[in-house]
N, C-alpha and C positions, 0 to 999 in steps of 0.2 A: 409375384415379386418375392425375392428372398429377404427374409427378415434377419437382420444381423443383431446378435445379442452379446457377443463376446469377442475377444481378440487374444492372440497368443504370439510369443516371440519364437523365432525359429531355433534359437539356441537353448530352449527349454523343452522338457518333455511333457510338462504339465500344462494344462489350459490355464491361462491367466484370466480367470473370470473376474470381472470388475465387482468390487464389493461396495461401490457407491461412495467411496471416500474421496474420489476425484484425484487421488495421488498419481494415477497412471496417465494423466492427460499428456504430460510432456515426454513420456517414454515413446520409443520409436519402433513399433513392431514391424516385422517384415511380412507377416501373413495375418489374415483375419479368419477366425474359425466361424463357420456358419452352422447353425443348428439344423437347418434343412438339408438332409442327406448326409450330414456329418462330414462334409468336405471342407478343405482348407484352401482358400484362394489367395494367391500372392497379390499384395497391393503394390502395383508397379509405380515407380516414380514417373514423372513427366518432365517436360522442359522447365516447368516452373515448380511443381510439387516435388519436394525433396532436394531442390537446388536453391531457388530464391525463397520459396516458402518452406519453413521448417515442418517436418513431419511430426504428427502427434497421433495418439491412439484415437482421439475423438474424430479427427479429420479422416484418418484411415477408414473408419467405420462409415462415416457419413458419405464419403466419396462413392462407396459401393451402392448407395441408395439413389444416386443420380444417374440418369440415363447417359450413355456414353457420348452421344451427340451433344447433349446439353453441357456435360462436363468439359468437353473439348471447346465448346463455344465460350464458356466462362474463362477457361485458361488462356485461350488465344486472345480474348478481349483484354484480359489483365496484362498480358505480355505486350499488347499494342498501346497501352495507356501512356500519356505524355504528362510530365510534371513541369517541364520548362516553359510551356505556354499555358497561361491561365487567363480566366475571364472575370471581369468585374461588371456587374449590372447595378447601377445606382438608381434606386427609387423607381423601378419599373412599376407600372400600374395595369398593364394590359395582359390578362392571363393567356391570351392567344400567343403573343410574342414570347411570354415566359415559357410556355410549353415548347415552342419551336426552339428556343435557346437550349433547353434541356436535351432535346432530341439531337440537335446539331453537335453539342458537346459530346454526348454519348457516342454518336456514330463516328466522329472524327478522332475520338480518343482523348479529349481534353478532360482530365480528371478533376481539376480544381475549379469550382465556381464560387465566386465571392459576391455576396448580395448586401448592398447597403440599404437598410430599411428604416430610413429616418421618418417616413410618414406611414407606411403600411408594409405588411409582409410581402416578400417576393411572390408575385402572382403566377399561378399555373393551374391547369386543369388536372387534378389528381386522377390517377387511374381508377376505374371502377370494375369490380369483379375480381375473383380470385386469380384467374389466369393473367389478366391485364396488370394487376397489382404486382405480380411476381416480376414481370418484364418492364415495369415502369422505369424510365431512364433516371428519375430522381433517386431511385433506390441504389443506383450503381455509381453515382457521383459523390464527390466529397464537397459538400456545400457549407461554407462558412458565412455566418451572418453578422452584420455590424449595425450598431445603432446610428452611426454617423460616418461621414467620409474621413474625418480626422482619425478615428479609430482604425479604419481600414488602411489608411496610408501608413500609420505608425507600424503596422504589422507587415506590410507588403513591400515597402519602398526599398528595402535593402537589396542591392545587387539585381534589381529588376528594371527592365526598360519599360517605362510607362508610356503607353500608346493610347491617345485619345482618338476616337472615331468621329469623323465629321458627320453629323446628322443634319441633313438639309430640310428646309421647309418647316422649321419649328416656329411657333408663335412666341411672343414675349411672355416671360414668366409672370405669374401673379404672386410668386413667393419672393419676399425681400432677400432671401439668401441666394437667389439665383439670378443670372442674366441670360438673355436669349443666346442660344448657341450661334445663331447667324451673326450676331454682333461680335461674339468672341472670336469667330474665325475670319473676321475682316483682316486684310493683309497687314494693316498697320499694328495689329495686336501681336506682340512678340512673345508668345507663350508656347513655343515649340515649332520647329520647322514643319511645313506642310508638304506631304508627299502624296503623289497619286498612287493608288493601289495597283495600278497597271505597271508602274515603273520602279516600285520600291524594292530595295535589296535588303532583306531582313538580316542576313548574316553580316553584312557590312555595318549595319546600324548597331548590332550587338557588339561588334569589335570596336566601333568608334566610341561607344559609351561605356565599354568595358562592363557589360552586363551578362549575367548567366541565364536569366529568365526574361520572359516577355509577359506583361500584363495588359491585355486589351480591355479598354474601359469604354463603356457606353452608358449614357444617361437616360433620363426619363424620356418617354416618347414625345412629350409636348415641350419639355423644357431643356432637354439635353443635359450635359454634365454640369455639375456644380462648379463654381469658380475655383474652389480649392483643388479639385482634380484637374481642371483644365490648366491651372497654373503649374501644377506639379508635373504635368506630362512632358516628357522629353521630346516627343514627336507627335504629329497629327497625321492621320491618313484620311483620304476621301476617295470615294468611288465615283469617277467621272461620269457625268450624265449629259446627254444632248437633248433630253426631253424638255417639254414646256411645262410639265406638271411640277408637283412639289418635291419630287425626288424619290429616293428609295426608302422603304419602311425598314423597321428594325430587323426582321428576319432575313431580308435580303442582304443587309449590311453584315449581319453576324455570319451568315454562310459564306459571303464573299471574302471577308477578312480572314476567317479561319481556314478557308480553302486555299487562300494565297499562302498562308504559313505552311500548310500541308504540302503544297506543290513545291515550295522552296526548300523543303527538307528540314525546316526549323521545328515544325510540329512533328515530332518523331517519337518512337517508343523509347522512353528513358525513365519511366517511373520505377521500374525494377532496380535500375542502377542508382537513382538518386534518392529513393525513399523505400528501401527494402522493408523497414518496419511497417510502413503503411500498407505495403503489398501483402504482408502477412495478415494484417487485420482485415483488409478487403477480401482476401481469399476466403477466410473463415466466414465472414458475413455473407458473401455471395453464395457460398456453398450451403449454408444453413437456410438461407431464404428460398432457395429453389428445391430443397429437399423436404418433402412432406413428412418424412419420418424423423427428421432431425430433432424437433422439440421433444418427442417421446424418447429418443435415444439418449439425448443429453440429460433428461430428467431421470431416466432409469439408472444411468451409470454415474450420476453425481457430478456431471461435467457442466451443468448449467451455470454454475457460479463463475466459470471462466468465460462465459458468454453473457455478461451482465447487460449488454446492449439490446438483448432480445426483448 
């Protein structure tokens, strides 16, 4: 492996050796000088780096320490991320379902996950081991946490189509703040029109309600959504079932709803367009996390202060 220790600009004759003051972080070199062999390698831009993501000395150096295939995977994944479709999980308690949600969001490109944690933290099985922890989906998602549903609604309701997912086969809640989802979704309850997931037209709904984003909301595995979120929902969706059992579990519903959005073209790559600042932050985070040499490089060159989230 080539060890990178310094960088230089093409329009200067002298090597711009970092002095550790961190002032060169935002400069944009065209080449990186390598001590091994005394060669200079041009740091090429990509579809995202140097266009959506601003170039910097630190990122130029760190990019050279990541294998080409891994770097391409990171950049293509970030380019395919979606901002206009987001997911809210309210008071989930089963770590198996929580882990499945993280994986589905990561694989379909849903960047924003919102977790209401009124009773306990959002549950999932954390990755174990160095290799697994690098690739763990929770490390690549933007997860916002809320103490209650009121707080979540206040932040998210603006210009967002609120979609409540019909969870079948739930028992009555023991909590006074909740009602059973089965009762809530009786036909006489007028808290959002009910649509079949097989027939729904997502684009028409967004135009009808004049919304720019969609927030899919799913509640606790046993209790369903709280009354405040069910009442706030513009529409409800359900996955039809002819079975005699209790219906679909959380992970089936999550995958079905998000894949329906993906197939309809609503879940599309738009994070770079809608949130370029976040894309810059994510690119730096993802790059540093997959580079073994990154912590040492940042420390040596005085760049670590710019990455205070490490």
